[in-house]
C-alpha positions as CSV (number, residue, x, y, z in Angstrom):
1,A,-38.1,6.0,-1.7
2,N,-36.5,5.7,-5.2
3,I,-35.3,8.9,-6.8
4,T,-34.4,8.6,-10.5
5,G,-32.9,11.2,-12.8
6,T,-30.8,14.1,-11.9
7,T,-31.1,15.4,-8.3
8,S,-29.4,18.6,-7.1
9,I,-29.0,19.4,-3.4
10,T,-27.7,22.7,-2.3
11,G,-26.7,23.1,1.3
12,A,-26.0,20.6,4.0
13,S,-27.5,17.1,3.5
14,T,-27.9,14.2,5.9
15,I,-28.7,10.6,4.8
16,N,-29.8,8.4,7.6
17,T,-30.4,4.6,7.5
18,S,-31.4,2.2,10.2
19,G,-31.1,-1.5,10.7
20,T,-29.3,-3.2,7.8
21,A,-30.3,-0.7,5.2
22,T,-27.7,0.4,2.7
23,T,-27.5,3.8,1.1
24,T,-25.9,3.8,-2.4
25,I,-24.8,7.0,-4.0
26,G,-23.7,6.8,-7.6
27,N,-23.3,3.6,-9.6
28,A,-20.4,1.5,-11.0
29,N,-20.0,3.9,-13.9
30,A,-20.3,7.2,-12.1
31,A,-17.8,9.3,-10.2
32,I,-18.6,11.0,-6.9
33,A,-16.9,14.3,-6.2
34,L,-16.7,15.5,-2.6
35,N,-15.5,19.0,-2.1
36,G,-14.7,19.8,1.6
37,A,-14.4,17.6,4.6
38,T,-15.9,14.1,4.7
39,N,-16.8,12.6,8.0
40,V,-17.5,8.8,8.5
41,A,-18.7,9.0,12.1
42,N,-20.0,5.7,13.1
43,G,-18.8,3.0,10.7
44,N,-15.7,1.7,9.0
45,F,-14.5,3.3,5.9
46,T,-14.1,0.7,3.1
47,V,-13.1,0.9,-0.5
48,G,-13.6,-2.0,-2.8
49,T,-14.7,-4.5,-0.1
50,T,-11.1,-5.0,1.4
51,K,-8.8,-2.9,-0.8
52,F,-8.6,0.0,1.6
53,T,-10.2,0.0,5.1
54,V,-10.1,2.2,8.1
55,D,-11.4,0.7,11.4
56,V,-13.5,3.3,13.2
57,S,-12.8,1.8,16.6
58,N,-9.0,2.2,16.5
59,G,-7.9,3.9,13.3
60,N,-6.1,0.9,12.0
61,T,-5.7,1.1,8.2
62,V,-5.3,-1.8,5.8
63,V,-4.1,-1.3,2.2
64,D,-4.3,-4.3,-0.2
65,G,-1.7,-3.5,-2.8
66,N,1.2,-1.0,-3.1
67,L,1.3,2.2,-1.1
68,T,3.3,5.0,-2.8
69,I,4.3,8.0,-0.7
70,N,5.7,11.0,-2.6
71,G,7.3,12.8,0.3
72,V,8.3,12.0,3.8
73,L,6.8,9.1,5.8
74,D,7.0,10.3,9.4
75,A,6.2,7.3,11.6
76,H,5.8,7.9,15.4
77,G,6.0,4.6,17.2
78,A,7.0,1.2,16.0
79,F,7.6,0.7,12.3
80,E,7.4,-2.9,11.0
81,A,8.3,-4.0,7.5
82,S,8.7,-7.6,6.2
83,S,10.2,-6.2,3.0
84,L,11.5,-2.7,2.5
85,T,13.0,-1.1,-0.6
86,A,14.1,2.5,-0.3
87,T,16.5,4.9,-2.0
88,S,17.1,6.6,1.3
89,L,16.4,5.5,4.9
90,T,17.0,7.8,7.9
91,V,16.6,6.4,11.4
92,N,16.7,8.8,14.3
93,G,17.0,7.1,17.7
94,T,17.7,3.5,18.7
95,S,16.8,0.8,16.2
96,D,16.4,-2.9,16.7
97,L,17.0,-5.0,13.6
98,T,16.3,-8.7,14.1
99,G,17.2,-11.2,11.4
100,D,19.8,-10.8,8.7
101,V,20.6,-7.4,7.2
102,T,22.1,-7.2,3.7
103,L,23.7,-4.0,2.4
104,D,24.7,-3.6,-1.2
105,G,27.2,-0.7,-1.3
106,A,29.2,1.2,1.3
107,L,28.4,1.4,4.9
108,T,29.5,4.5,6.8
109,L,29.2,4.5,10.6
110,T,29.7,7.6,12.7
111,G,30.2,7.1,16.4
112,N,31.1,4.2,18.6
113,I,30.3,0.6,17.7
114,S,29.4,-2.1,20.2
115,H,29.6,-5.7,19.0
116,T,28.7,-9.0,20.6
117,G,29.4,-12.3,18.9
118,T,31.6,-13.3,16.0
119,M,32.5,-11.0,13.2
120,T,33.2,-12.5,9.8
121,T,34.5,-10.8,6.7
122,S,35.1,-12.1,3.3
123,G,37.5,-9.4,2.2
124,A,40.0,-6.9,3.5
125,A,39.3,-5.3,6.8
126,T,41.2,-2.2,8.0
127,F,41.1,-1.1,11.7
128,G,42.9,1.9,12.7
């Protein structure tokens, strides 16, 4: 069915499709406001074809572009970054850094240091 014009629905609404049908709400020039919980039960959640996706089978999320977090990023489990710029980084627990690490500025270490391999410095070193 094609519905044209303004339609107002009060109360719970369910839109069902079957097969390869597509349900479109709004158009390219319209905004859709959702007030309350939104549940995507049996399909992937996709914005802009590939710009933001959530895979319903495992919860994996892909963001094409920058992700800005205003607040704390609390990652439980492995955290992988091929490039990381931060004004502050706090790591609790054992961390494994593979590859070169470059620090611009002072490095303060509290606790024991265990080192295997050759240590090279291009300036004064004080041990005491």
